[in-house]
N, CA, C and O atoms as a printed pandas DataFrame, in Angstrom:
     atom_number atom_name residue_name chain_id  residue_number  x_coord  y_coord  z_coord
0              1         N          MET        A               1   21.704  -96.697   49.476
1              2        CA          MET        A               1   20.517  -96.485   48.725
2              3         C          MET        A               1   19.273  -95.779   50.574
3              4         O          MET        A               1   18.156  -95.264   50.531
4              5         N          ILE        A               2   20.131  -96.088   51.849
5              6        CA          ILE        A               2   19.875  -95.366   53.012
6              7         C          ILE        A               2   19.874  -94.055   52.601
7              8         O          ILE        A               2   18.836  -93.395   52.562
8              9         N          MET        A               3   21.498  -93.403   52.133
9             10        CA          MET        A               3   21.686  -91.653   52.048
10            11         C          MET        A               3   20.802  -91.653   51.295
11            12         O          MET        A               3   19.936  -90.984   51.857
12            13         N          HIS        A               4   20.336  -92.056   50.115
13            14        CA          HIS        A               4   19.379  -91.352   48.811
14            15         C          HIS        A               4   17.948  -90.959   50.131
15            16         O          HIS        A               4   17.597  -89.826   50.460
16            17         N          ASP        A               5   17.377  -92.266   50.651
17            18        CA          ASP        A               5   16.303  -91.867   51.308
18            19         C          ASP        A               5   16.103  -90.817   52.922
19            20         O          ASP        A               5   15.038  -90.383   53.360
20            21         N          LEU        A               6   17.475  -90.641   53.520
21            22        CA          LEU        A               6   17.835  -89.593   54.176
22            23         C          LEU        A               6   17.774  -88.542   53.556
23            24         O          LEU        A               6   17.119  -87.643   54.084
24            25         N          ARG        A               7   18.200  -88.369   52.689
25            26        CA          ARG        A               7   18.319  -86.823   51.908
26            27         C          ARG        A               7   16.543  -86.799   51.541
27            28         O          ARG        A               7   15.818  -85.952   52.062
28            29         N          ALA        A               8   16.101  -87.667   50.748
29            30        CA          ALA        A               8   14.912  -87.127   50.312
30            31         C          ALA        A               8   14.149  -86.931   51.620
31            32         O          ALA        A               8   13.333  -86.018   51.491
32            33         N          ARG        A               9   14.139  -87.455   52.779
33            34        CA          ARG        A               9   13.110  -86.859   53.967
34            35         C          ARG        A               9   13.457  -85.868   53.934
35            36         O          ARG        A               9   12.619  -85.035   53.589
36            37         N          ILE        A              10   14.808  -85.391   54.250
37            38        CA          ILE        A              10   15.670  -83.950   54.690
38            39         C          ILE        A              10   14.829  -83.287   53.246
39            40         O          ILE        A              10   13.815  -82.931   53.848
40            41         N          VAL        A              11   14.620  -82.979   52.130
41            42        CA          VAL        A              11   14.355  -82.286   51.332
42            43         C          VAL        A              11   12.788  -82.117   51.322
43            44         O          VAL        A              11   12.240  -81.022   51.196
44            45         N          GLU        A              12   12.015  -83.516   51.492
45            46        CA          GLU        A              12   10.769  -83.500   51.984
46            47         C          GLU        A              12   10.222  -82.270   52.895
47            48         O          GLU        A              12    9.491  -81.300   52.697
48            49         N          GLU        A              13   11.105  -82.917   54.231
49            50        CA          GLU        A              13   10.746  -81.673   55.281
50            51         C          GLU        A              13   11.094  -80.326   54.936
51            52         O          GLU        A              13   10.263  -79.439   55.136
52            53         N          TYR        A              14   11.976  -80.114   54.550
53            54        CA          TYR        A              14   12.132  -78.965   53.985
54            55         C          TYR        A              14   10.954  -77.861   53.127
55            56         O          TYR        A              14   10.245  -76.878   53.341
56            57         N          LEU        A              15   11.198  -78.466   52.441
57            58        CA          LEU        A              15    9.894  -77.927   51.139
58            59         C          LEU        A              15    8.721  -77.869   51.933
59            60         O          LEU        A              15    7.947  -76.921   51.801
60            61         N          GLU        A              16    8.483  -78.881   52.831
61            62        CA          GLU        A              16    6.899  -78.300   53.297
62            63         C          GLU        A              16    7.190  -77.363   54.376
63            64         O          GLU        A              16    6.391  -76.439   54.524
64            65         N          ASP        A              17    8.439  -77.458   55.344
65            66        CA          ASP        A              17    8.448  -76.720   56.604
66            67         C          ASP        A              17    8.099  -74.912   55.708
67            68         O          ASP        A              17    7.290  -74.023   55.977
68            69         N          HIS        A              18    9.165  -75.045   54.616
69            70        CA          HIS        A              18    9.055  -73.609   53.754
70            71         C          HIS        A              18    7.888  -73.154   52.824
71            72         O          HIS        A              18    8.007  -72.088   52.220
72            73         N          GLY        A              19    6.817  -73.878   52.689
73            74        CA          GLY        A              19    5.592  -73.965   52.165
74            75         C          GLY        A              19    5.971  -73.839   50.101
75            76         O          GLY        A              19    5.393  -73.330   49.142
76            77         N          LEU        A              20    7.086  -74.537   50.291
77            78        CA          LEU        A              20    7.411  -75.184   48.331
78            79         C          LEU        A              20    7.180  -76.162   47.863
79            80         O          LEU        A              20    7.449  -77.270   48.327
80            81         N          GLU        A              21    6.387  -75.801   46.393
81            82        CA          GLU        A              21    5.890  -76.859   45.962
82            83         C          GLU        A              21    7.246  -77.817   45.523
83            84         O          GLU        A              21    8.400  -77.435   45.724
84            85         N          ARG        A              22    6.875  -79.211   44.847
85            86        CA          ARG        A              22    8.187  -80.211   44.409
86            87         C          ARG        A              22    7.766  -79.848   42.725
87            88         O          ARG        A              22    6.550  -79.705   42.602
88            89         N          MET        A              23    8.306  -79.731   41.833
89            90        CA          MET        A              23    7.845  -79.931   40.450
90            91         C          MET        A              23    8.455  -80.803   39.476
91            92         O          MET        A              23    9.605  -81.201   39.294
92            93         N          GLU        A              24    7.167  -81.012   38.809
93            94        CA          GLU        A              24    6.995  -82.459   38.025
94            95         C          GLU        A              24    7.997  -82.545   37.263
95            96         O          GLU        A              24    8.245  -81.699   36.403
96            97         N          TRP        A              25    8.792  -83.710   37.508
97            98        CA          TRP        A              25    9.583  -84.149   35.679
98            99         C          TRP        A              25    9.043  -85.290   34.898
99           100         O          TRP        A              25    8.506  -86.294   35.366
100          101         N          PRO        A              26    9.241  -85.027   33.724
101          102        CA          PRO        A              26    8.329  -86.552   33.239
102          103         C          PRO        A              26    9.839  -87.721   33.257
103          104         O          PRO        A              26   11.042  -87.626   33.013
104          105         N          ALA        A              27    8.750  -88.921   33.758
105          106        CA          ALA        A              27    9.387  -89.585   34.136
106          107         C          ALA        A              27   11.001  -90.366   33.975
107          108         O          ALA        A              27   11.716  -90.773   34.891
108          109         N          ARG        A              28   11.284  -90.407   32.363
109          110        CA          ARG        A              28   12.605  -90.513   31.654
110          111         C          ARG        A              28   13.236  -89.565   31.438
111          112         O          ARG        A              28   14.097  -89.662   30.564
112          113         N          SER        A              29   13.039  -88.105   32.237
113          114        CA          SER        A              29   13.850  -87.437   32.008
114          115         C          SER        A              29   15.171  -86.879   33.255
115          116         O          SER        A              29   15.586  -85.727   33.129
116          117         N          PRO        A              30   15.627  -87.583   34.160
117          118        CA          PRO        A              30   15.874  -87.295   34.732
118          119         C          PRO        A              30   17.359  -86.485   34.893
119          120         O          PRO        A              30   17.701  -85.823   35.873
120          121         N          ASP        A              31   18.115  -86.714   33.703
121          122        CA          ASP        A              31   19.194  -86.180   33.056
122          123         C          ASP        A              31   18.947  -84.440   32.900
123          124         O          ASP        A              31   19.863  -83.624   33.009
124          125         N          LEU        A              32   17.405  -84.066   32.604
125          126        CA          LEU        A              32   17.056  -82.794   32.901
126          127         C          LEU        A              32   16.496  -81.866   33.843
127          128         O          LEU        A              32   15.969  -80.785   33.580
128          129         N          ASN        A              33   16.661  -82.387   34.949
129          130        CA          ASN        A              33   16.734  -81.953   36.239
130          131         C          ASN        A              33   18.172  -81.780   36.912
131          132         O          ASN        A              33   18.966  -82.648   37.276
132          133         N          PRO        A              34   18.244  -80.630   36.955
133          134        CA          PRO        A              34   19.809  -80.142   37.380
134          135         C          PRO        A              34   20.098  -80.545   38.749
135          136         O          PRO        A              34   21.200  -80.696   39.277
136          137         N          ILE        A              35   18.700  -80.727   39.339
137          138        CA          ILE        A              35   19.037  -80.984   40.883
138          139         C          ILE        A              35   19.566  -82.227   41.447
139          140         O          ILE        A              35   20.167  -82.340   42.515
140          141         N          GLU        A              36   19.217  -83.320   40.451
141          142        CA          GLU        A              36   19.609  -84.510   40.476
142          143         C          GLU        A              36   21.321  -84.546   40.708
143          144         O          GLU        A              36   21.987  -85.074   41.598
144          145         N          HIS        A              37   21.736  -83.725   39.475
145          146        CA          HIS        A              37   23.264  -83.619   39.827
146          147         C          HIS        A              37   23.488  -82.848   40.882
147          148         O          HIS        A              37   24.348  -83.286   41.646
148          149         N          LEU        A              38   22.866  -81.584   41.246
149          150        CA          LEU        A              38   23.458  -81.293   42.645
150          151         C          LEU        A              38   23.524  -82.061   43.543
151          152         O          LEU        A              38   24.604  -82.037   44.132
152          153         N          TRP        A              39   22.684  -82.860   43.960
153          154        CA          TRP        A              39   22.367  -83.880   44.784
154          155         C          TRP        A              39   23.468  -85.170   44.670
155          156         O          TRP        A              39   23.614  -85.763   45.740
156          157         N          ASP        A              40   24.083  -85.572   43.787
157          158        CA          ASP        A              40   24.672  -86.379   43.397
158          159         C          ASP        A              40   26.134  -85.883   43.894
159          160         O          ASP        A              40   26.935  -86.553   44.547
160          161         N          TYR        A              41   26.306  -84.463   43.401
161          162        CA          TYR        A              41   27.929  -83.677   44.012
162          163         C          TYR        A              41   27.734  -83.667   45.572
163          164         O          TYR        A              41   28.716  -84.086   46.184
164          165         N          LEU        A              42   26.643  -83.267   46.352
165          166        CA          LEU        A              42   26.636  -82.780   47.868
166          167         C          LEU        A              42   26.369  -84.134   48.095
167          168         O          LEU        A              42   26.728  -84.066   49.271
168          169         N          GLY        A              43   26.070  -85.215   47.981
169          170        CA          GLY        A              43   26.390  -86.477   48.404
170          171         C          GLY        A              43   27.607  -87.030   48.116
171          172         O          GLY        A              43   27.632  -87.864   49.021
172          173         N          ARG        A              44   28.563  -87.172   47.567
173          174        CA          ARG        A              44   29.626  -87.296   47.471
174          175         C          ARG        A              44   30.772  -85.986   48.061
175          176         O          ARG        A              44   31.957  -86.245   48.271
176          177         N          GLU        A              45   30.351  -84.991   48.210
177          178        CA          GLU        A              45   30.608  -84.194   49.710
178          179         C          GLU        A              45   30.761  -84.400   51.146
179          180         O          GLU        A              45   31.463  -84.132   52.121
180          181         N          VAL        A              46   29.461  -85.180   50.645
181          182        CA          VAL        A              46   29.231  -85.241   52.340
182          183         C          VAL        A              46   29.798  -86.941   52.598
183          184         O          VAL        A              46   30.121  -87.393   53.696
184          185         N          ALA        A              47   29.805  -87.355   51.887
185          186        CA          ALA        A              47   30.478  -88.902   51.954
186          187         C          ALA        A              47   31.990  -88.973   52.192
187          188         O          ALA        A              47   32.506  -89.994   52.645
188          189         N          ALA        A              48   33.005  -87.391   51.744
189          190        CA          ALA        A              48   33.889  -87.722   51.677
190          191         C          ALA        A              48   34.350  -86.656   53.304
191          192         O          ALA        A              48   35.431  -86.574   53.887
192          193         N          LEU        A              49   33.307  -86.136   53.540
193          194        CA          LEU        A              49   33.709  -85.731   54.982
194          195         C          LEU        A              49   34.388  -86.582   55.927
195          196         O          LEU        A              49   34.427  -87.800   55.758
196          197         N          ASN        A              50   34.993  -85.936   57.041
197          198        CA          ASN        A              50   35.956  -86.639   57.835
198          199         C          ASN        A              50   35.438  -87.365   58.522
199          200         O          ASN        A              50   36.264  -88.085   59.084
200          201         N          SER        A              51   34.214  -87.616   58.850
201          202        CA          SER        A              51   33.208  -88.359   59.910
202          203         C          SER        A              51   31.513  -89.031   58.841
203          204         O          SER        A              51   30.452  -88.472   59.115
204          205         N          PRO        A              52   31.510  -89.642   58.252
205          206        CA          PRO        A              52   30.703  -89.534   57.218
206          207         C          PRO        A              52   29.609  -90.053   57.909
207          208         O          PRO        A              52   29.795  -91.118   58.498
208          209         N          PRO        A              53   28.135  -89.358   57.984
209          210        CA          PRO        A              53   26.937  -88.929   58.741
210          211         C          PRO        A              53   26.483  -89.897   59.160
211          212         O          PRO        A              53   26.014  -90.503   58.197
212          213         N          ARG        A              54   26.252  -90.699   60.478
213          214        CA          ARG        A              54   25.604  -91.967   60.876
214          215         C          ARG        A              54   23.912  -91.672   61.691
215          216         O          ARG        A              54   23.278  -92.357   62.494
216          217         N          SER        A              55   23.665  -90.557   61.137
217          218        CA          SER        A              55   21.828  -90.214   61.594
218          219         C          SER        A              55   21.556  -89.109   60.697
219          220         O          SER        A              55   22.320  -88.534   59.922
220          221         N          LEU        A              56   20.194  -88.894   60.972
221          222        CA          LEU        A              56   19.957  -87.966   60.283
222          223         C          LEU        A              56   20.194  -86.549   59.938
223          224         O          LEU        A              56   20.278  -85.890   58.902
224          225         N          HIS        A              57   20.281  -86.299   61.454
225          226        CA          HIS        A              57   20.698  -85.269   62.369
226          227         C          HIS        A              57   22.234  -85.000   61.966
227          228         O          HIS        A              57   22.642  -83.839   61.928
228          229         N          GLU        A              58   22.974  -85.945   61.703
229          230        CA          GLU        A              58   24.571  -85.555   60.757
230          231         C          GLU        A              58   24.631  -85.183   59.938
231          232         O          GLU        A              58   25.400  -84.293   59.578
232          233         N          LEU        A              59   23.263  -86.125   58.902
233          234        CA          LEU        A              59   23.378  -86.021   57.251
234          235         C          LEU        A              59   23.172  -84.640   56.740
235          236         O          LEU        A              59   23.676  -84.140   55.734
236          237         N          LYS        A              60   22.163  -83.984   57.788
237          238        CA          LYS        A              60   21.138  -82.802   57.845
238          239         C          LYS        A              60   22.545  -81.534   57.988
239          240         O          LYS        A              60   22.708  -80.468   57.395
240          241         N          GLN        A              61   23.257  -82.132   58.884
241          242        CA          GLN        A              61   24.331  -81.222   59.197
242          243         C          GLN        A              61   25.274  -80.866   58.156
243          244         O          GLN        A              61   25.722  -79.755   57.873
244          245         N          GLY        A              62   25.517  -82.090   57.592
245          246        CA          GLY        A              62   26.859  -82.425   56.920
246          247         C          GLY        A              62   26.443  -82.004   55.087
247          248         O          GLY        A              62   27.231  -81.709   54.189
248          249         N          LEU        A              63   24.942  -82.127   55.037
249          250        CA          LEU        A              63   24.566  -80.992   53.839
250          251         C          LEU        A              63   24.618  -79.834   53.904
251          252         O          LEU        A              63   25.074  -79.122   53.010
252          253         N          LEU        A              64   24.092  -79.378   55.135
253          254        CA          LEU        A              64   23.937  -77.820   55.288
254          255         C          LEU        A              64   25.852  -77.700   55.009
255          256         O          LEU        A              64   26.328  -77.376   53.921
256          257         N          CYS        A              65   26.385  -77.914   55.791
257          258        CA          CYS        A              65   27.783  -77.828   55.839
258          259         C          CYS        A              65   28.338  -77.831   54.329
259          260         O          CYS        A              65   28.818  -76.915   53.661
260          261         N          VAL        A              66   28.170  -78.802   54.113
261          262        CA          VAL        A              66   28.546  -78.851   52.527
262          263         C          VAL        A              66   28.142  -77.487   51.691
263          264         O          VAL        A              66   28.768  -76.431   51.606
264          265         N          ARG        A              67   27.068  -77.813   51.190
265          266        CA          ARG        A              67   25.989  -76.584   50.774
266          267         C          ARG        A              67   26.251  -74.934   51.112
267          268         O          ARG        A              67   25.872  -74.021   50.379
268          269         N          SER        A              68   26.921  -74.783   52.276
269          270        CA          SER        A              68   27.453  -73.307   52.332
270          271         C          SER        A              68   28.778  -73.325   51.789
271          272         O          SER        A              68   29.072  -72.268   51.230
272          273         N          SER        A              69   29.527  -74.070   51.784
273          274        CA          SER        A              69   30.340  -73.745   50.788
274          275         C          SER        A              69   30.385  -74.222   49.512
275          276         O          SER        A              69   31.495  -74.573   49.112
276          277         N          LEU        A              70   29.316  -74.336   48.663
277          278        CA          LEU        A              70   28.923  -74.729   47.418
278          279         C          LEU        A              70   30.237  -73.918   46.290
279          280         O          LEU        A              70   29.805  -72.786   46.071
280          281         N          PRO        A              71   31.148  -74.042   45.797
281          282        CA          PRO        A              71   31.407  -73.233   44.228
282          283         C          PRO        A              71   30.390  -73.148   43.333
283          284         O          PRO        A              71   29.571  -73.971   42.924
284          285         N          ILE        A              72   30.644  -71.714   43.046
285          286        CA          ILE        A              72   29.274  -71.097   42.126
286          287         C          ILE        A              72   29.766  -72.250   40.692
287          288         O          ILE        A              72   29.215  -73.144   40.049
288          289         N          PRO        A              73   30.694  -71.782   40.705
289          290        CA          PRO        A              73   30.916  -72.660   39.196
290          291         C          PRO        A              73   29.983  -74.005   39.444
291          292         O          PRO        A              73   28.983  -74.138   38.738
292          293         N          VAL        A              74   30.225  -74.761   40.199
293          294        CA          VAL        A              74   29.184  -75.921   40.189
294          295         C          VAL        A              74   28.021  -75.714   39.854
295          296         O          VAL        A              74   27.702  -76.385   38.872
296          297         N          SER        A              75   26.748  -74.667   40.491
297          298        CA          SER        A              75   25.526  -74.549   40.189
298          299         C          SER        A              75   25.748  -73.786   39.043
299          300         O          SER        A              75   24.917  -74.066   38.179
300          301         N          ASP        A              76   26.663  -72.804   38.648
301          302        CA          ASP        A              76   26.675  -72.530   37.431
302          303         C          ASP        A              76   26.473  -73.378   35.630
303          304         O          ASP        A              76   25.701  -73.254   34.680
304          305         N          ASN        A              77   27.895  -74.369   36.033
305          306        CA          ASN        A              77   27.220  -75.786   35.056
306          307         C          ASN        A              77   26.722  -76.128   34.620
307          308         O          ASN        A              77   26.681  -76.362   33.412
308          309         N          LEU        A              78   25.618  -76.469   36.023
309          310        CA          LEU        A              78   24.219  -77.185   35.795
310          311         C          LEU        A              78   23.552  -76.254   34.844
311          312         O          LEU        A              78   23.172  -76.521   33.704
312          313         N          ILE        A              79   23.465  -75.119   35.482
313          314        CA          ILE        A              79   22.493  -74.078   34.499
314          315         C          ILE        A              79   22.491  -74.193   33.312
315          316         O          ILE        A              79   21.561  -74.456   32.549
316          317         N          ASN        A              80   23.890  -73.932   33.060
317          318        CA          ASN        A              80   24.446  -72.905   31.478
318          319         C          ASN        A              80   24.568  -74.537   30.580
319          320         O          ASN        A              80   24.636  -74.433   29.356
320          321         N          SER        A              81   24.591  -75.898   31.142
321          322        CA          SER        A              81   24.159  -77.137   30.491
322          323         C          SER        A              81   22.845  -77.331   30.268
323          324         O          SER        A              81   22.648  -78.330   29.577
324          325         N          MET        A              82   21.952  -76.802   30.564
325          326        CA          MET        A              82   20.372  -76.940   30.130
326          327         C          MET        A              82   19.925  -77.360   28.853
327          328         O          MET        A              82   19.217  -78.312   28.525
328          329         N          GLY        A              83   20.643  -76.195   27.997
329          330        CA          GLY        A              83   20.358  -76.080   26.520
330          331         C          GLY        A              83   20.748  -77.328   25.637
331          332         O          GLY        A              83   20.291  -77.840   24.615
332          333         N          ASN        A              84   21.822  -77.591   26.510
333          334        CA          ASN        A              84   22.551  -79.167   25.572
334          335         C          ASN        A              84   22.008  -80.032   25.775
335          336         O          ASN        A              84   21.624  -80.755   24.855
336          337         N          ARG        A              85   21.712  -80.353   27.300
337          338        CA          ARG        A              85   20.886  -81.675   28.071
338          339         C          ARG        A              85   19.665  -81.600   26.908
339          340         O          ARG        A              85   19.597  -82.401   25.975
340          341         N          CYS        A              86   18.669  -80.442   27.141
341          342        CA          CYS        A              86   17.591  -80.710   26.012
342          343         C          CYS        A              86   17.567  -81.131   24.934
343          344         O          CYS        A              86   16.898  -82.052   24.464
344          345         N          ARG        A              87   18.852  -79.985   24.140
345          346        CA          ARG        A              87   18.961  -80.928   22.684
346          347         C          ARG        A              87   19.402  -81.845   22.398
347          348         O          ARG        A              87   19.262  -82.162   21.216
348          349         N          GLN        A              88   20.306  -82.933   23.467
349          350        CA          GLN        A              88   20.357  -84.052   23.382
350          351         C          GLN        A              88   19.551  -84.670   24.042
351          352         O          GLN        A              88   19.731  -85.798   23.583
352          353         N          CYS        A              89   18.758  -84.776   24.815
353          354        CA          CYS        A              89   17.486  -85.577   25.182
354          355         C          CYS        A              89   16.497  -86.277   24.271
355          356         O          CYS        A              89   16.143  -87.436   24.058
356          357         N          ILE        A              90   16.051  -84.402   23.585
357          358        CA          ILE        A              90   15.045  -84.867   22.131
358          359         C          ILE        A              90   15.786  -85.734   21.085
359          360         O          ILE        A              90   15.036  -86.624   20.684
360          361         N          GLN        A              91   16.968  -85.767   20.529
361          362        CA          GLN        A              91   17.452  -86.427   20.231
362          363         C          GLN        A              91   17.477  -87.945   20.329
363          364         O          GLN        A              91   17.626  -88.735   19.397
364          365         N          VAL        A              92   17.362  -88.129   21.204
365          366        CA          VAL        A              92   17.403  -89.507   21.976
366          367         C          VAL        A              92   15.930  -89.793   22.082
367          368         O          VAL        A              92   15.574  -90.965   22.201
368          369         N          ARG        A              93   15.182  -88.974   22.054
369          370        CA          ARG        A              93   13.808  -89.198   22.004
370          371         C          ARG        A              93   13.602  -89.508   23.635
371          372         O          ARG        A              93   12.920  -90.516   23.821
372          373         N          GLY        A              94   13.992  -88.937   24.672
373          374        CA          GLY        A              94   13.671  -89.286   26.087
374          375         C          GLY        A              94   14.094  -89.889   26.869
375          376         O          GLY        A              94   13.746  -89.932   28.049
376          377         N          GLY        A              95   15.683  -90.990   25.864
377          378        CA          GLY        A              95   16.447  -91.834   26.436
378          379         C          GLY        A              95   17.233  -91.210   27.673
379          380         O          GLY        A              95   16.909  -90.207   28.308
380          381         N          HIS        A              96   18.552  -92.188   27.909
381          382        CA          HIS        A              96   19.576  -91.639   28.788
382          383         C          HIS        A              96   20.343  -90.713   27.529
383          384         O          HIS        A              96   20.162  -90.994   26.344
384          385         N          ILE        A              97   20.921  -89.962   27.823
385          386        CA          ILE        A              97   22.098  -89.250   27.836
386          387         C          ILE        A              97   22.906  -88.859   28.708
387          388         O          ILE        A              97   22.543  -88.400   29.792
388          389         N          PRO        A              98   24.455  -89.027   28.241
389          390        CA          PRO        A              98   25.758  -88.543   29.118
390          391         C          PRO        A              98   26.183  -87.526   29.647
391          392         O          PRO        A              98   27.140  -86.786   29.417
392          393         N          TYR        A              99   24.856  -87.560   30.878
393          394        CA          TYR        A              99   25.277  -86.118   31.853
394          395         C          TYR        A              99   25.335  -87.200   33.123
395          396         O          TYR        A              99   25.612  -86.807   34.257
């Protein structure tokens, strides 16, 4: 939970610093938001670093390092799966889907 809170603060600061607005998503559709899956990937990669972050600064540096080496297929797969995810979410009427 602490890692999620640190990530959330970093993201909020970044969005604010760069004048970016956060997109609103329906409350029951986190499976439709590819960024959630990307955060999961980044979180696992940061946690696997030789020395896991122990401060906000170390977390930020770890995320920047992992993001800079993000394999293109990771983001491509998330984007390309959107159509299928939307279809499945409609089938289960907004419930959980296996993504």
